[in-house]
Each structure stands twice: as structure tokens, then as C-alpha cells.
N, CA and C atoms as an extended XYZ file, in Angstrom:
459
Properties=species:S:1:pos:R:3:atomname:S:1:resname:S:1:resid:I:1 pbc="F F F"
N       150.880       61.923     -140.980 N   MET     1
C       151.536       62.929     -141.672 CA  MET     1
C       152.361       62.977     -142.178 C   MET     1
N       152.744       61.785     -142.049 N   GLU     2
C       154.160       60.783     -143.026 CA  GLU     2
C       154.004       61.471     -144.206 C   GLU     2
N       155.226       61.369     -145.117 N   GLY     3
C       155.126       61.524     -146.394 CA  GLY     3
C       154.819       62.823     -147.283 C   GLY     3
N       154.339       64.050     -146.157 N   THR     4
C       154.103       65.213     -146.894 CA  THR     4
C       155.124       65.900     -146.113 C   THR     4
N       155.034       67.108     -147.071 N   THR     5
C       155.929       68.114     -146.614 CA  THR     5
C       155.470       69.015     -145.119 C   THR     5
N       156.578       69.991     -144.733 N   GLN     6
C       156.070       70.609     -143.406 CA  GLN     6
C       155.023       71.384     -143.972 C   GLN     6
N       155.286       72.185     -145.267 N   GLU     7
C       154.035       73.486     -145.484 CA  GLU     7
C       152.845       72.775     -145.864 C   GLU     7
N       152.755       71.191     -146.369 N   GLU     8
C       151.698       70.375     -146.720 CA  GLU     8
C       151.043       70.262     -145.386 C   GLU     8
N       151.982       69.649     -144.295 N   ASN     9
C       151.084       69.578     -143.168 CA  ASN     9
C       150.655       70.727     -142.503 C   ASN     9
N       151.200       71.566     -142.325 N   TYR    10
C       151.033       72.965     -141.750 CA  TYR    10
C       149.505       73.397     -142.230 C   TYR    10
N       149.140       73.214     -143.754 N   LYS    11
C       148.010       73.716     -144.531 CA  LYS    11
C       146.829       72.765     -144.085 C   LYS    11
N       147.556       71.465     -143.701 N   LYS    12
C       146.223       70.391     -143.043 CA  LYS    12
C       146.052       70.826     -141.902 C   LYS    12
N       146.719       70.824     -141.196 N   VAL    13
C       146.373       71.063     -139.314 CA  VAL    13
C       145.566       72.893     -139.432 C   VAL    13
N       145.949       73.655     -140.413 N   LEU    14
C       145.300       75.023     -140.352 CA  LEU    14
C       143.966       74.533     -140.665 C   LEU    14
N       143.993       73.933     -142.018 N   GLY    15
C       142.262       73.353     -142.365 CA  GLY    15
C       141.463       72.779     -141.133 C   GLY    15
N       142.326       71.933     -140.234 N   GLU    16
C       141.481       71.214     -139.523 CA  GLU    16
C       141.057       72.328     -138.481 C   GLU    16
N       142.024       73.170     -137.793 N   TYR    17
C       141.476       74.616     -136.880 CA  TYR    17
C       140.350       74.948     -137.351 C   TYR    17
N       140.302       75.464     -138.594 N   VAL    18
C       139.054       76.093     -138.963 CA  VAL    18
C       137.762       75.411     -139.143 C   VAL    18
N       138.153       74.056     -139.167 N   ASP    19
C       136.814       73.073     -139.535 CA  ASP    19
C       136.163       73.378     -137.902 C   ASP    19
N       137.151       73.005     -137.004 N   LYS    20
C       136.881       72.989     -135.372 CA  LYS    20
C       136.251       74.581     -134.778 C   LYS    20
N       136.913       75.303     -135.538 N   LEU    21
C       136.108       76.520     -135.287 CA  LEU    21
C       134.648       76.715     -135.608 C   LEU    21
N       134.322       76.096     -136.845 N   ALA    22
C       133.399       76.074     -137.450 CA  ALA    22
C       132.010       75.056     -136.267 C   ALA    22
N       132.614       73.816     -136.159 N   THR    23
C       131.607       72.842     -135.611 CA  THR    23
C       132.121       72.123     -134.669 C   THR    23
N       133.428       72.633     -133.963 N   GLY    24
C       133.619       72.112     -132.720 CA  GLY    24
C       132.824       72.763     -131.161 C   GLY    24
N       133.201       71.913     -130.193 N   THR    25
C       132.979       72.572     -129.101 CA  THR    25
C       134.046       73.480     -128.281 C   THR    25
N       134.218       74.907     -128.382 N   TYR    26
C       135.608       75.613     -128.153 CA  TYR    26
C       135.305       75.564     -126.633 C   TYR    26
N       136.414       75.399     -125.770 N   VAL    27
C       136.395       74.998     -124.388 CA  VAL    27
C       137.093       76.394     -124.271 C   VAL    27
N       138.100       76.748     -124.754 N   GLY    28
C       139.132       78.218     -124.389 CA  GLY    28
C       140.375       78.216     -124.658 C   GLY    28
N       141.113       78.990     -124.735 N   THR    29
C       142.323       79.381     -125.006 CA  THR    29
C       143.236       79.801     -123.920 C   THR    29
N       144.296       79.260     -124.064 N   ALA    30
C       145.401       79.759     -123.122 CA  ALA    30
C       146.830       79.476     -123.427 C   ALA    30
N       147.885       80.219     -123.102 N   ARG    31
C       149.532       80.366     -123.309 CA  ARG    31
C       149.751       78.878     -122.612 C   ARG    31
N       150.716       78.170     -122.904 N   GLY    32
C       151.113       77.030     -122.393 CA  GLY    32
C       152.128       76.264     -123.372 C   GLY    32
N       152.651       75.291     -122.858 N   LEU    33
C       153.692       74.399     -123.305 CA  LEU    33
C       153.416       72.928     -123.243 C   LEU    33
N       154.075       72.332     -123.869 N   LEU    34
C       153.636       70.672     -124.400 CA  LEU    34
C       155.073       69.836     -124.396 C   LEU    34
N       155.389       68.938     -123.524 N   TYR    35
C       156.581       68.406     -123.830 CA  TYR    35
C       156.180       66.782     -123.669 C   TYR    35
N       156.914       66.176     -124.409 N   PHE    36
C       156.855       64.387     -124.290 CA  PHE    36
C       157.935       64.228     -123.239 C   PHE    36
N       158.009       63.450     -122.122 N   ILE    37
C       159.019       62.888     -121.051 CA  ILE    37
C       159.261       61.626     -121.483 C   ILE    37
N       160.216       61.214     -121.693 N   HIS    38
C       161.028       59.642     -122.025 CA  HIS    38
C       162.181       59.764     -121.109 C   HIS    38
N       162.494       58.612     -120.322 N   ASN    39
C       163.801       58.315     -119.715 CA  ASN    39
C       164.238       59.478     -119.316 C   ASN    39
N       163.828       60.161     -118.621 N   GLY    40
C       164.281       61.514     -118.237 CA  GLY    40
C       164.417       62.572     -118.814 C   GLY    40
N       164.140       62.559     -120.236 N   PHE    41
C       164.547       63.704     -121.327 CA  PHE    41
C       163.417       64.323     -121.711 C   PHE    41
N       163.316       65.487     -122.088 N   LYS    42
C       161.907       66.542     -122.088 CA  LYS    42
C       162.050       66.957     -123.966 C   LYS    42
N       161.033       66.258     -124.492 N   TYR    43
C       161.445       66.556     -125.912 CA  TYR    43
C       160.063       67.718     -126.082 C   TYR    43
N       160.305       68.826     -126.662 N   PRO    44
C       159.233       69.871     -126.696 CA  PRO    44
C       158.164       69.579     -128.074 C   PRO    44
N       157.148       69.860     -127.748 N   MET    45
C       156.493       69.305     -128.828 CA  MET    45
C       155.433       71.071     -129.260 C   MET    45
N       155.583       71.649     -127.995 N   ILE    46
C       154.745       73.100     -128.117 CA  ILE    46
C       155.453       74.250     -127.064 C   ILE    46
N       156.816       74.697     -127.649 N   SER    47
C       157.419       75.453     -127.410 CA  SER    47
C       157.869       76.760     -127.487 C   SER    47
N       158.123       77.636     -127.029 N   SER    48
C       158.695       78.845     -127.564 CA  SER    48
C       158.956       79.775     -126.245 C   SER    48
N       160.077       80.788     -126.416 N   ARG    49
C       160.598       81.636     -125.436 CA  ARG    49
C       159.077       81.879     -125.076 C   ARG    49
N       158.281       82.348     -125.380 N   ILE    50
C       156.837       83.067     -124.891 CA  ILE    50
C       156.054       82.222     -125.144 C   ILE    50
N       155.283       81.246     -124.325 N   PRO    51
C       154.499       80.236     -124.383 CA  PRO    51
C       153.421       80.797     -125.486 C   PRO    51
N       153.475       79.805     -126.381 N   PRO    52
C       152.430       80.444     -127.692 CA  PRO    52
C       150.606       79.809     -127.029 C   PRO    52
N       149.510       80.213     -127.665 N   LEU    53
C       148.507       80.496     -127.466 CA  LEU    53
C       148.340       78.963     -127.946 C   LEU    53
N       147.318       77.932     -126.921 N   ILE    54
C       147.032       76.756     -127.393 CA  ILE    54
C       144.965       76.729     -127.420 C   ILE    54
N       144.549       76.711     -128.471 N   ASP    55
C       143.073       76.654     -128.533 CA  ASP    55
C       142.590       75.210     -127.947 C   ASP    55
N       141.512       74.946     -127.068 N   ILE    56
C       141.199       73.684     -126.613 CA  ILE    56
C       139.796       73.558     -127.232 C   ILE    56
N       139.375       72.031     -127.603 N   PHE    57
C       138.142       72.030     -128.149 CA  PHE    57
C       137.795       70.775     -127.609 C   PHE    57
N       136.455       70.346     -126.999 N   LEU    58
C       135.901       69.280     -126.719 CA  LEU    58
C       135.319       68.415     -127.829 C   LEU    58
N       135.999       67.011     -127.760 N   ASP    59
C       135.349       66.335     -129.194 CA  ASP    59
C       135.081       65.134     -128.580 C   ASP    59
N       133.585       64.918     -128.543 N   GLY    60
C       133.416       63.542     -127.691 CA  GLY    60
C       133.580       63.420     -126.708 C   GLY    60
N       134.430       62.203     -126.521 N   SER    61
C       135.246       61.989     -125.085 CA  SER    61
C       136.794       62.427     -125.137 C   SER    61
N       137.408       63.331     -126.247 N   THR    62
C       138.703       64.000     -125.920 CA  THR    62
C       138.613       65.176     -125.947 C   THR    62
N       139.996       65.527     -125.435 N   LEU    63
C       139.914       67.227     -125.972 CA  LEU    63
C       141.200       67.319     -126.569 C   LEU    63
N       140.804       68.609     -127.637 N   GLU    64
C       142.063       68.791     -128.847 CA  GLU    64
C       142.663       69.880     -128.252 C   GLU    64
N       143.799       70.060     -128.638 N   PHE    65
C       144.843       71.252     -128.473 CA  PHE    65
C       145.498       71.318     -129.406 C   PHE    65
N       145.036       72.623     -130.239 N   MET    66
C       145.975       73.172     -130.992 CA  MET    66
C       146.444       74.613     -130.876 C   MET    66
N       148.100       74.461     -131.339 N   SER    67
C       149.004       75.925     -131.409 CA  SER    67
C       149.526       76.061     -132.677 C   SER    67
N       149.184       77.205     -132.921 N   PHE    68
C       150.302       77.555     -134.388 CA  PHE    68
C       151.073       78.842     -133.820 C   PHE    68
N       152.731       79.020     -133.933 N   TRP    69
C       153.424       79.870     -133.777 CA  TRP    69
C       154.629       80.243     -134.707 C   TRP    69
N       155.407       80.927     -134.462 N   SER    70
C       156.529       81.439     -135.295 CA  SER    70
C       157.785       80.993     -134.334 C   SER    70
N       158.668       80.648     -135.468 N   LYS    71
C       160.204       80.142     -134.665 CA  LYS    71
C       161.293       80.756     -135.965 C   LYS    71
N       161.851       81.388     -135.656 N   ASP    72
C       163.085       81.742     -136.601 CA  ASP    72
C       162.404       81.920     -138.032 C   ASP    72
N       161.054       82.516     -138.093 N   ARG    73
C       160.496       82.998     -139.106 CA  ARG    73
C       159.607       81.603     -139.889 C   ARG    73
N       159.622       81.002     -139.193 N   ARG    74
C       159.030       79.442     -139.768 CA  ARG    74
C       157.634       79.499     -139.006 C   ARG    74
N       156.812       78.561     -140.039 N   ASN    75
C       155.185       78.501     -139.495 CA  ASN    75
C       155.225       76.878     -138.399 C   ASN    75
N       155.055       77.310     -137.204 N   MET    76
C       155.277       76.142     -136.601 CA  MET    76
C       153.901       75.357     -135.820 C   MET    76
N       153.193       74.452     -135.214 N   TYR    77
C       151.994       74.116     -135.074 CA  TYR    77
C       152.088       72.868     -134.367 C   TYR    77
N       151.347       72.426     -133.695 N   ALA    78
C       150.984       71.442     -132.774 CA  ALA    78
C       149.654       71.073     -133.024 C   ALA    78
N       149.132       69.653     -133.604 N   LEU    79
C       147.521       68.986     -132.677 CA  LEU    79
C       147.944       68.199     -132.286 C   LEU    79
N       147.082       68.131     -131.091 N   CYS    80
C       147.313       66.853     -130.021 CA  CYS    80
C       145.914       66.166     -129.744 C   CYS    80
N       145.418       65.137     -129.580 N   LYS    81
C       144.141       64.718     -129.426 CA  LYS    81
C       143.968       64.129     -128.361 C   LYS    81
N       143.683       64.037     -127.088 N   PHE    82
C       144.037       62.876     -126.046 CA  PHE    82
C       142.456       62.529     -125.464 C   PHE    82
N       142.380       60.948     -124.937 N   ALA    83
C       141.205       60.719     -124.565 CA  ALA    83
C       141.235       61.636     -123.087 C   ALA    83
N       140.056       61.966     -122.500 N   ILE    84
C       139.556       62.596     -121.272 CA  ILE    84
C       140.231       61.450     -119.893 C   ILE    84
N       140.017       60.338     -120.522 N   SER    85
C       140.138       58.992     -119.116 CA  SER    85
C       141.806       59.331     -119.582 C   SER    85
N       142.535       59.695     -120.085 N   LYS    86
C       144.146       59.473     -120.108 CA  LYS    86
C       144.825       60.582     -119.453 C   LYS    86
N       143.828       61.640     -119.064 N   ILE    87
C       144.461       63.143     -118.977 CA  ILE    87
C       144.121       63.087     -117.061 C   ILE    87
N       145.354       63.538     -116.934 N   LYS    88
C       145.081       63.629     -115.249 CA  LYS    88
C       145.685       65.180     -114.766 C   LYS    88
N       145.445       65.462     -114.007 N   ILE    89
C       145.569       66.857     -113.380 CA  ILE    89
C       147.228       66.489     -112.374 C   ILE    89
N       148.377       66.878     -112.915 N   PHE    90
C       149.504       66.980     -112.189 CA  PHE    90
C       149.913       67.788     -110.948 C   PHE    90
N       149.398       68.904     -111.132 N   ARG    91
C       149.532       70.261     -110.072 CA  ARG    91
C       148.530       71.019     -110.807 C   ARG    91
N       148.527       72.313     -109.830 N   GLU    92
C       148.179       72.916     -110.267 CA  GLU    92
C       147.904       74.193     -108.988 C   GLU    92
N       148.057       75.570     -109.710 N   ARG    93
C       148.389       76.656     -108.679 CA  ARG    93
C       147.264       77.994     -109.473 C   ARG    93
N       147.432       79.225     -108.786 N   SER    94
C       146.046       80.112     -109.144 CA  SER    94
C       146.520       80.261     -110.369 C   SER    94
N       147.580       80.457     -111.163 N   ASP    95
C       147.680       80.954     -112.451 CA  ASP    95
C       147.648       79.349     -113.586 C   ASP    95
N       147.837       78.637     -112.993 N   TYR    96
C       148.313       77.187     -114.175 CA  TYR    96
C       147.491       76.070     -113.831 C   TYR    96
N       147.791       75.228     -114.756 N   ILE    97
C       147.245       74.048     -114.379 CA  ILE    97
C       147.815       72.727     -115.157 C   ILE    97
N       148.974       71.753     -114.603 N   LEU    98
C       149.733       70.832     -115.618 CA  LEU    98
C       148.878       69.624     -115.420 C   LEU    98
N       148.927       69.216     -116.691 N   LEU    99
C       148.266       68.347     -117.027 CA  LEU    99
C       149.054       66.761     -117.464 C   LEU    99
N       149.273       65.623     -116.946 N   SER   100
C       149.719       64.332     -116.915 CA  SER   100
C       148.725       63.666     -118.299 C   SER   100
N       149.547       63.266     -119.185 N   ILE   101
C       148.733       62.426     -120.632 CA  ILE   101
C       149.313       61.293     -120.535 C   ILE   101
N       148.548       59.928     -120.235 N   GLU   102
C       149.163       59.053     -120.630 CA  GLU   102
C       149.009       58.297     -122.150 C   GLU   102
N       150.426       58.129     -122.988 N   PRO   103
C       150.574       57.788     -124.412 CA  PRO   103
C       148.643       56.530     -124.383 C   PRO   103
N       148.380       56.689     -125.676 N   HIS   104
C       147.245       55.987     -125.680 CA  HIS   104
C       146.860       56.100     -127.628 C   HIS   104
N       145.887       55.238     -127.671 N   GLY   105
C       145.602       55.513     -129.220 CA  GLY   105
C       146.881       55.127     -130.266 C   GLY   105
N       147.074       56.338     -131.499 N   LYS   106
C       148.267       55.759     -132.094 CA  LYS   106
C       149.377       55.837     -131.582 C   LYS   106
N       149.542       56.243     -130.286 N   LEU   107
C       150.524       56.596     -129.584 CA  LEU   107
C       150.895       55.343     -128.393 C   LEU   107
N       149.749       54.494     -128.317 N   LYS   108
C       150.043       53.548     -127.184 CA  LYS   108
C       151.292       52.517     -126.890 C   LYS   108
N       151.962       52.593     -127.924 N   ASN   109
C       153.246       51.672     -127.543 CA  ASN   109
C       154.268       52.662     -127.427 C   ASN   109
N       154.205       54.012     -127.335 N   ILE   110
C       155.416       54.747     -126.629 CA  ILE   110
C       155.286       54.846     -125.063 C   ILE   110
N       156.742       54.726     -124.750 N   GLU   111
C       156.642       54.667     -123.270 CA  GLU   111
C       157.293       56.280     -122.855 C   GLU   111
N       156.577       56.619     -121.971 N   GLY   112
C       156.771       57.947     -121.498 CA  GLY   112
C       155.397       58.654     -121.466 C   GLY   112
N       155.329       59.879     -120.721 N   LYS   113
C       154.005       60.617     -120.896 CA  LYS   113
C       154.150       62.034     -121.556 C   LYS   113
N       152.984       62.699     -121.415 N   PHE   114
C       152.834       64.062     -122.127 CA  PHE   114
C       152.682       64.802     -120.517 C   PHE   114
N       153.448       66.289     -120.665 N   LEU   115
C       153.234       67.277     -119.777 CA  LEU   115
C       152.773       68.324     -120.575 C   LEU   115
N       151.507       68.805     -120.118 N   LEU   116
C       151.095       70.177     -120.692 CA  LEU   116
C       150.486       70.946     -119.740 C   LEU   116
N       151.438       72.113     -119.930 N   LEU   117
C       151.283       73.595     -118.911 CA  LEU   117
C       150.467       74.317     -119.513 C   LEU   117
N       149.197       74.709     -118.971 N   LEU   118
C       148.327       75.986     -119.376 CA  LEU   118
C       148.260       76.621     -118.430 C   LEU   118
N       148.724       77.991     -119.004 N   TYR   119
C       148.580       79.358     -117.814 CA  TYR   119
C       147.251       79.494     -118.359 C   TYR   119
N       146.567       79.666     -117.467 N   THR   120
C       144.838       80.167     -117.291 CA  THR   120
C       144.352       81.045     -116.216 C   THR   120
N       143.063       81.576     -116.510 N   ASN   121
C       142.329       82.149     -115.317 CA  ASN   121
C       141.441       80.872     -114.695 C   ASN   121
N       140.840       81.495     -113.425 N   LYS   122
C       140.139       80.867     -112.510 CA  LYS   122
C       139.277       79.922     -113.797 C   LYS   122
N       138.566       80.736     -114.217 N   GLU   123
C       137.362       80.093     -115.058 CA  GLU   123
C       137.291       79.107     -115.953 C   GLU   123
N       138.960       78.931     -116.997 N   LEU   124
C       139.123       78.031     -117.654 CA  LEU   124
C       139.355       76.931     -116.891 C   LEU   124
N       140.308       77.303     -116.187 N   LYS   125
C       140.938       76.090     -115.025 CA  LYS   125
C       139.522       75.048     -114.194 C   LYS   125
N       138.610       76.040     -113.978 N   ASP   126
C       137.245       75.277     -113.566 CA  ASP   126
C       136.901       74.375     -114.758 C   ASP   126
N       136.673       75.125     -116.215 N   THR   127
C       136.127       74.379     -116.970 CA  THR   127
C       136.816       73.151     -117.233 C   THR   127
N       138.167       73.015     -117.319 N   ILE   128
C       138.658       71.755     -117.887 CA  ILE   128
C       138.649       71.237     -116.630 C   ILE   128
N       138.864       71.423     -115.395 N   LYS   129
C       138.258       70.230     -114.323 CA  LYS   129
C       137.386       69.567     -114.385 C   LYS   129
N       136.292       70.178     -114.835 N   LEU   130
C       134.796       69.730     -114.630 CA  LEU   130
C       134.664       68.986     -115.672 C   LEU   130
N       135.493       69.150     -117.129 N   ILE   131
C       135.498       68.178     -118.147 CA  ILE   131
C       136.346       67.071     -117.401 C   ILE   131
N       137.476       67.157     -117.371 N   LEU   132
C       138.130       65.594     -116.533 CA  LEU   132
C       137.535       64.964     -115.737 C   LEU   132
N       136.747       65.626     -114.704 N   GLU   133
C       136.008       64.609     -113.557 CA  GLU   133
C       134.717       64.283     -114.279 C   GLU   133
N       134.540       64.819     -115.457 N   SER   134
C       132.895       64.240     -115.697 CA  SER   134
C       133.060       62.557     -116.322 C   SER   134
N       132.390       61.693     -115.391 N   GLU   135
C       132.161       60.067     -115.598 CA  GLU   135
C       131.522       59.787     -116.989 C   GLU   135
N       130.997       60.716     -117.464 N   GLU   136
C       130.067       60.218     -118.991 CA  GLU   136
C       131.185       60.842     -120.095 C   GLU   136
N       132.339       61.739     -119.912 N   LEU   137
C       132.562       61.939     -120.917 CA  LEU   137
C       133.983       60.819     -121.014 C   LEU   137
N       134.407       60.408     -119.978 N   LYS   138
C       135.624       59.501     -119.755 CA  LYS   138
C       135.313       58.144     -120.431 C   LYS   138
N       133.961       57.840     -120.617 N   ASN   139
C       133.708       56.252     -121.131 CA  ASN   139
C       133.275       56.562     -122.867 C   ASN   139
N       134.496       56.813     -123.514 N   GLY   140
C       134.325       56.869     -125.074 CA  GLY   140
C       135.665       56.458     -125.362 C   GLY   140
N       135.815       56.398     -126.624 N   GLU   141
C       136.820       56.186     -127.458 CA  GLU   141
C       138.266       56.725     -126.629 C   GLU   141
N       138.979       56.021     -126.800 N   GLU   142
C       140.506       56.273     -126.383 CA  GLU   142
C       141.297       56.638     -127.345 C   GLU   142
N       141.042       57.428     -128.341 N   GLU   143
C       141.869       58.199     -129.579 CA  GLU   143
C       142.917       59.077     -129.066 C   GLU   143
N       143.674       59.094     -129.864 N   GLY   144
C       144.638       59.927     -129.163 CA  GLY   144
C       146.193       59.800     -130.257 C   GLY   144
N       146.262       60.926     -130.527 N   PHE   145
C       147.601       61.350     -131.556 CA  PHE   145
C       148.160       62.386     -131.063 C   PHE   145
N       149.669       62.847     -131.618 N   ALA   146
C       149.949       64.103     -131.259 CA  ALA   146
C       151.086       64.496     -132.585 C   ALA   146
N       150.676       65.600     -133.097 N   TYR   147
C       151.527       65.607     -134.383 CA  TYR   147
C       152.118       67.339     -134.098 C   TYR   147
N       153.603       67.685     -134.328 N   SER   148
C       154.035       68.724     -134.104 CA  SER   148
C       155.293       69.489     -135.084 C   SER   148
N       155.493       70.357     -135.003 N   THR   149
C       156.828       70.608     -136.755 CA  THR   149
C       158.059       70.500     -135.365 C   THR   149
N       158.006       70.394     -133.919 N   LEU   150
C       159.237       70.549     -133.448 CA  LEU   150
C       160.009       68.856     -132.980 C   LEU   150
N       158.456       68.046     -132.932 N   PHE   151
C       159.016       66.756     -132.332 CA  PHE   151
C       157.901       65.635     -132.676 C   PHE   151
N       158.382       64.816     -133.709 N   SER   152
C       157.454       63.597     -134.448 CA  SER   152
C       157.844       61.992     -133.820 C   SER   152
N       156.637       61.480     -133.551 N   PHE   153
C       157.114       60.172     -133.134 CA  PHE   153
C       157.093       59.030     -134.623 C   PHE   153
């Protein structure tokens, strides 16, 4: 999404979100935070004082995470697509699941990792775990990208 304004990018991501709602496989919605971790530093990609809602979609062998929120009267967004084979459960408790994601696809040359914290109920957590454990879903394209108004590569 290089070379376009933030408002144009926001409209593109919003259009992709509407398309996913119409044609995608909806997994669920959870409040959460996404950070990129590199050399001990934490770069926010989805972050707010109150964790924003993140919608989760299954697309072939990938999971897509989309979030929209406001910060200082600005429209913020994040759109991330990660191969299921690159997502690992880092930690889980009764009210959350923390996922570790290895950079791949368009991000394959980037050192570090993504940490996605999702505050979930048991049913959504079980669904995510079932998807991540599926050998059939792990054997597909390893497409990956991450766009955010907070941090770009």
C-alpha cells in the first residue's frame, strides 16, 4: 500500500473488510493487540488503551486479522494475513491466547516475530486451536503480509 495516502489506504482496507464479510469464512471476533518484536523492541501494529476488536477470517491456508479503531480522532486500521503453518500458540490462559507468528511471504526477509494477543472466550479459543492444528490447512501457500497505520515495513 505504498505511495498512497492514509485515507486512501483506509478506504482500501475497509473495502477488503466488506468483501471478506460477504465472501470469507468468518472465524470470530476478539479484542486484542498485535506487536512486531525485533531486537528486544516492541512495535505496535494493533494497539489502543482499550484493545480494539479484531475480526478473524479463514482464507484457504491463511488466517486474516482485520481491525479498525480510533486514536486521537484518526481512523486507524490493521490488516494482516498469515499462513497457518507459521502461527504457533505461545501461551494461553482461560481468557486469552497469545500467538507467535514467524515473518513469511512479503515479510520473509524481516528479522523478528509478531505477537498477537487475543482476549477470547473458550469457544473461539478452541476454534483457533483447531484451525492451527489442522494438517490439511497447514499445507498451502505461505502468503503473509501486515499493514497498519501504526507501523509499516
